[in-house]
C-alpha positions as CSV (number, residue, x, y, z in Angstrom):
1,M,-163.7,-45.7,52.5
2,E,-161.0,-43.2,52.0
3,I,-160.3,-44.7,48.6
4,I,-163.4,-44.2,47.0
5,D,-163.9,-40.8,47.9
6,K,-160.3,-39.8,46.8
7,A,-161.5,-41.2,43.3
8,L,-165.0,-38.5,43.5
9,E,-162.7,-35.7,44.5
10,F,-160.4,-36.2,41.6
11,E,-163.4,-37.2,39.7
12,Q,-164.7,-33.8,40.6
13,R,-161.4,-31.4,40.1
14,K,-160.9,-29.7,36.8
15,H,-158.7,-30.5,34.8
16,T,-156.5,-27.2,33.5
17,F,-153.2,-28.2,34.0
18,K,-150.5,-25.8,32.4
19,T,-147.5,-28.0,32.6
20,T,-146.3,-31.1,31.6
21,S,-145.8,-32.1,34.9
22,E,-148.3,-31.1,36.5
23,R,-149.9,-33.5,34.0
24,I,-147.9,-36.1,35.4
25,E,-148.2,-36.4,38.3
26,S,-151.6,-36.0,38.1
27,S,-152.0,-38.8,35.2
28,R,-149.7,-41.3,38.2
29,E,-152.5,-39.9,40.6
30,V,-155.3,-41.4,38.6
31,K,-153.4,-44.9,38.2
32,D,-153.2,-45.5,41.6
33,L,-156.8,-44.6,41.9
34,I,-157.8,-46.7,39.9
35,L,-155.6,-49.4,40.8
36,S,-156.1,-48.7,44.7
37,L,-160.2,-48.8,43.4
38,N,-159.4,-52.6,41.5
39,A,-157.8,-53.9,43.5
40,I,-161.1,-53.5,45.8
41,Y,-163.5,-54.7,43.0
42,K,-161.7,-57.7,43.1
43,E,-163.2,-58.4,46.8
44,E,-166.8,-56.5,46.3
45,K,-167.7,-56.8,42.8
46,D,-169.8,-53.4,42.9
47,P,-170.5,-52.6,39.6
48,E,-170.4,-49.2,41.3
49,I,-166.6,-49.2,41.6
50,M,-166.5,-50.0,37.8
51,D,-168.4,-47.6,36.6
52,L,-166.4,-45.2,38.4
53,M,-163.1,-46.9,37.2
54,K,-164.5,-45.9,34.2
55,R,-164.5,-42.3,34.5
56,L,-161.4,-42.2,35.8
57,T,-159.6,-44.3,33.2
58,A,-161.2,-42.0,30.4
59,I,-159.9,-38.7,32.4
60,K,-156.3,-40.5,32.1
61,Q,-156.5,-41.0,28.4
62,K,-157.3,-37.1,28.1
63,I,-154.3,-36.5,30.3
64,E,-151.8,-38.9,28.4
65,K,-153.1,-37.9,24.7
66,R,-152.4,-34.4,25.9
67,L,-149.2,-35.8,27.6
68,K,-148.4,-37.4,24.1
69,G,-149.4,-34.3,21.7
70,R,-149.4,-34.9,18.2
71,P,-147.0,-36.5,16.0
């Protein structure tokens, strides 16, 4: 379960991004993790994987909100 370990590590990381490129890279990384976890979830139907995906999605939304900026 290397993907789950990567996802947990990403979740524990500090999310202070200095530049826009760091935010973009992080957003792409978390998107890949979520999609990989989704593929595992489809096979196993483990509720813990679903909870992890939800937490990662919340982090991703915060990153993307910061990327879009204010109108």
